[in-house]
C-alpha positions as CSV (number, residue, x, y, z in Angstrom):
1,M,0.0,21.9,33.3
2,V,2.7,21.4,30.4
3,D,4.9,24.1,29.7
4,Q,4.1,23.8,26.2
5,Q,7.0,26.3,24.9
6,A,9.8,23.8,26.8
7,E,8.5,21.3,24.3
8,H,8.3,22.5,21.6
9,E,12.1,23.7,22.0
10,A,13.5,20.2,23.2
11,V,11.2,18.3,20.0
12,H,12.6,20.8,17.8
13,A,16.4,20.7,18.7
14,Q,16.1,16.6,19.3
15,A,14.6,16.7,15.8
16,L,17.1,18.5,14.0
17,S,19.9,16.5,15.8
18,C,18.4,13.5,14.1
19,L,18.1,15.5,11.0
20,R,22.1,16.3,10.9
21,E,23.2,12.9,12.5
22,G,21.0,10.8,10.4
23,I,19.8,8.8,13.1
24,R,16.1,8.0,14.8
25,E,15.8,8.9,18.6
26,P,12.4,9.8,19.3
27,L,11.9,11.6,23.1
28,F,10.0,9.4,25.2
29,G,9.4,8.5,29.1
30,Q,8.3,10.5,31.8
31,T,9.8,13.1,30.9
32,T,6.8,13.4,27.9
33,I,3.9,12.6,29.9
34,G,1.7,15.5,29.3
35,W,3.6,15.9,25.8
36,S,1.6,15.0,21.9
37,E,2.7,12.2,19.5
38,R,4.7,14.8,18.3
39,C,7.8,14.4,20.3
40,V,8.4,10.3,18.9
41,E,7.0,10.7,15.1
42,V,8.8,14.3,14.1
43,P,12.5,13.5,15.3
44,W,11.9,9.6,13.7
45,V,10.6,11.2,10.3
46,S,13.5,13.9,10.7
47,G,16.3,11.2,10.8
48,H,15.3,9.9,7.8
49,L,15.2,13.3,5.9
50,A,19.4,13.8,5.6
51,S,19.9,12.3,2.1
52,S,16.3,14.0,0.9
53,R,17.0,16.2,-2.1
54,T,13.8,16.6,-3.5
55,L,10.9,16.8,-0.7
56,L,7.0,17.1,-0.9
57,D,5.0,17.5,2.7
58,I,1.6,16.9,2.1
59,G,-0.1,19.2,4.7
60,W,2.3,22.0,4.5
61,S,0.0,25.1,5.2
62,M,-1.0,23.7,8.9
63,S,2.0,21.7,10.3
64,P,3.1,22.1,13.8
65,P,6.0,24.6,14.1
66,E,8.5,22.3,15.5
67,W,7.8,19.8,12.0
68,L,8.2,23.5,9.5
69,R,11.7,24.1,11.2
70,V,12.6,20.9,10.9
71,L,11.8,21.0,7.1
72,L,13.2,24.7,6.6
73,A,16.3,23.3,7.6
74,A,16.5,20.6,5.7
75,R,15.7,23.4,2.9
76,D,18.9,25.1,4.3
77,T,21.2,22.3,3.5
78,G,20.3,21.9,0.0
79,T,16.6,19.9,-0.3
80,S,14.5,21.0,-2.8
81,L,11.5,21.5,-0.9
82,T,7.6,21.7,-2.4
83,G,4.1,22.0,-0.2
84,I,1.3,20.9,-0.9
85,D,-2.5,21.8,1.1
86,I,-6.0,22.8,0.5
87,I,-5.6,25.5,3.0
88,D,-3.3,28.2,1.3
89,P,-0.4,29.2,3.9
90,R,-1.2,33.0,2.8
91,R,-4.4,32.4,4.8
92,V,-3.2,31.7,7.8
93,S,-0.4,33.0,7.8
94,S,-0.6,34.5,11.4
95,R,-0.3,30.4,12.8
96,Y,3.0,30.7,12.1
97,P,5.8,32.0,14.3
98,P,7.6,35.4,13.2
99,D,10.7,34.4,13.3
100,I,9.9,31.9,10.4
101,R,7.3,33.1,9.2
102,D,8.9,35.2,5.7
103,K,10.4,31.8,5.0
104,V,7.2,29.6,5.5
105,L,6.0,31.7,2.8
106,S,8.9,31.9,0.2
107,V,8.3,27.8,-0.3
108,P,6.4,26.6,-3.2
109,V,2.9,25.1,-2.1
110,R,0.4,23.5,-4.9
111,V,-3.0,24.9,-2.9
112,E,-4.6,21.3,-4.0
113,D,-6.1,18.0,-2.9
114,F,-3.5,15.7,-3.0
115,L,-5.7,13.0,-3.6
116,T,-6.7,14.3,-7.0
117,A,-3.5,16.5,-7.9
118,Q,-1.0,15.3,-10.7
119,P,2.3,15.2,-10.9
120,N,2.8,17.7,-14.3
121,G,6.2,16.7,-14.7
122,E,6.8,16.7,-10.7
123,S,9.0,13.9,-9.2
124,F,10.5,13.5,-5.9
125,D,12.3,11.3,-3.8
126,T,10.8,11.5,-0.7
127,I,6.9,12.3,0.2
128,T,6.2,13.3,4.2
129,C,2.7,12.6,5.6
130,L,2.6,13.5,9.2
131,S,-0.5,13.3,11.2
132,T,-1.9,14.6,8.2
133,L,-3.5,11.5,6.2
134,E,-6.3,11.0,8.9
135,H,-7.5,13.9,8.0
136,I,-8.4,13.1,4.6
137,G,-11.5,12.6,3.8
138,F,-13.0,14.6,6.3
139,D,-11.4,18.0,6.0
140,V,-12.6,20.7,3.7
141,A,-11.8,24.4,3.3
142,S,-13.9,27.0,3.8
143,A,-14.7,29.6,1.5
144,P,-12.0,32.5,1.4
145,E,-14.2,35.1,3.5
146,D,-14.7,33.0,6.3
147,T,-12.9,34.6,8.7
148,D,-13.2,32.2,11.5
149,S,-11.7,29.1,10.5
150,A,-9.9,27.5,7.7
151,F,-11.6,24.4,7.5
152,V,-15.6,23.6,7.5
153,R,-16.3,22.8,11.2
154,A,-19.4,22.0,13.2
155,K,-20.3,24.1,16.1
156,S,-21.6,21.4,17.5
157,P,-20.9,17.4,17.9
158,E,-24.4,16.3,16.5
159,Q,-23.2,18.8,13.1
160,A,-20.3,17.0,13.0
161,S,-19.9,14.7,9.8
162,S,-18.4,11.2,10.6
163,E,-18.4,10.3,7.1
164,R,-15.2,8.8,4.8
165,S,-15.2,7.6,1.6
166,S,-13.6,4.0,1.9
167,T,-11.4,4.8,-0.9
168,V,-9.3,7.6,0.6
169,D,-6.6,5.3,1.3
170,H,-6.2,3.5,-1.6
171,E,-6.5,6.5,-3.6
172,F,-3.6,8.3,-1.1
173,M,-1.8,5.5,-2.2
174,N,-2.0,6.0,-5.7
175,A,-1.3,9.6,-5.7
176,A,2.4,8.9,-3.8
177,A,3.4,6.4,-6.1
178,E,2.9,8.8,-9.2
179,F,4.5,11.9,-7.3
180,L,7.0,9.5,-6.2
181,Q,10.2,8.7,-7.9
182,P,11.4,4.7,-8.4
183,G,13.1,4.3,-5.2
184,G,11.8,7.1,-3.5
185,R,10.8,7.5,0.1
186,L,7.3,7.7,1.6
187,L,6.7,8.5,5.0
188,V,3.7,8.6,7.3
189,T,2.5,9.2,10.7
190,V,-1.3,8.3,11.3
191,P,-3.3,8.0,15.1
192,A,-3.9,4.1,16.1
193,G,-5.9,2.5,18.1
194,Q,-9.5,1.3,17.5
195,G,-9.9,2.0,14.1
196,T,-13.1,4.1,13.5
197,P,-13.5,8.0,12.9
198,I,-13.3,10.4,16.3
199,L,-14.8,13.1,17.4
200,H,-12.2,16.3,17.6
201,Q,-12.2,19.0,18.5
202,D,-10.2,21.9,17.2
203,S,-8.3,24.9,18.8
204,L,-11.4,27.5,18.5
205,G,-13.9,24.7,19.8
206,L,-15.6,23.3,16.6
207,F,-15.5,19.7,15.9
208,T,-14.6,17.5,13.5
209,Y,-14.2,13.9,12.8
210,Q,-10.8,12.2,11.8
211,Y,-9.7,8.4,11.1
212,E,-8.0,6.7,13.9
213,Y,-6.0,3.5,12.0
214,D,-6.2,0.3,13.9
215,E,-4.1,-3.0,12.8
216,T,-6.3,-3.9,9.3
217,S,-6.2,0.1,7.8
218,W,-2.4,0.0,8.9
219,R,-1.9,-2.6,6.6
220,L,-3.8,-1.7,3.6
221,L,-1.2,1.1,3.6
222,T,2.1,-0.3,4.0
223,E,1.3,-3.7,2.0
224,D,0.6,-1.9,-1.3
225,P,2.3,-3.5,-3.4
226,R,4.3,-0.3,-5.2
227,F,6.0,-0.6,-1.6
228,A,8.5,-2.1,0.3
229,I,8.6,-1.6,3.4
230,L,11.9,-0.2,4.8
231,E,11.4,0.7,8.7
232,E,7.9,0.4,10.7
233,V,7.3,1.5,14.3
234,F,4.9,2.1,17.2
235,F,5.2,3.8,20.2
236,R,2.4,4.2,23.0
237,Y,0.9,7.3,25.4
238,S,1.1,6.5,29.0
239,S,-0.4,8.7,31.6
240,V,2.2,7.3,34.1
241,D,5.5,7.0,31.6
242,G,4.6,9.2,29.0
243,W,5.3,8.3,25.6
244,H,7.1,4.7,25.1
245,Q,7.4,2.0,22.3
246,V,5.8,-0.8,21.8
247,S,6.5,-4.2,19.6
248,W,3.3,-4.4,17.6
249,F,-0.2,-2.6,16.2
250,S,-1.5,-5.2,18.5
251,D,-0.2,-3.5,21.4
252,L,-2.6,0.0,20.2
253,A,-5.1,-2.0,19.5
254,D,-7.3,-0.4,22.9
255,Q,-6.2,3.1,22.2
256,T,-8.4,6.3,21.6
257,S,-7.8,9.7,21.3
258,A,-11.4,10.9,21.1
259,L,-11.9,13.9,22.3
260,M,-8.6,13.9,23.8
261,P,-5.6,16.8,22.6
262,F,-3.4,14.4,21.5
263,A,-3.1,11.0,20.0
264,T,-2.1,7.9,22.8
265,G,-1.0,5.6,19.7
266,C,1.1,6.1,16.6
267,A,2.4,4.4,14.2
268,L,5.2,5.4,11.4
269,V,6.2,4.1,8.8
270,C,8.8,4.5,6.0
271,L,8.1,2.8,2.8
272,E,10.1,2.8,-0.9
273,R,8.2,2.9,-3.7
274,R,9.5,-0.1,-5.9
């Protein structure tokens, strides 16, 4: 049985160290057996935030606590932090640890779809999108009076829709280009594998789909001519060795996390707005 509290504390501690030192040192190896991709993506992205002055986080309201803590720590050191999410954080406030709940709710949040949001005079030197892009195009906010789930979800696999518009990733990059200052950085992490929608069962036992990127769909993001790759890394999970870094996206081609609690392949990139 995985000690989730120990996992969260280890990821948080490593991420804070990366944030302070400006280094990118994910957790990997046998210690991470049974751990989610948070152990590689949160420290890695945190190491890119040391110089951020204005930061927009996509998927803020539903972020895992260890990532929220890092973003709040960045704000405490002078970074201006804004969130954007289709879910109002006040609606899901009970999911935030009590010791940071008030801080989370004090962050300004744009409750809207990033794909159609307009900058309205705002611009940022950093945009972060951790394990969120794969949900865009599938997730829809439920009615505010729905107390069962903040999202429209299916009660059985047969009821879940696997349809995702082919334009989602292009629209995402368009929006990122609009919100980022020239020279600004876009940090994205996604589950990597076979390049298809995969079925996911959430913590409430409800079903939805998310997208698992393959090399072709990943390159549509990273080779956008408006951006340049500053750094790109790939990680793979093994039940024997835990998480470990691999050299190429092709090393993840056989992975899939369908109906699994976490991804078994993860692609991470830091892009610079030209």
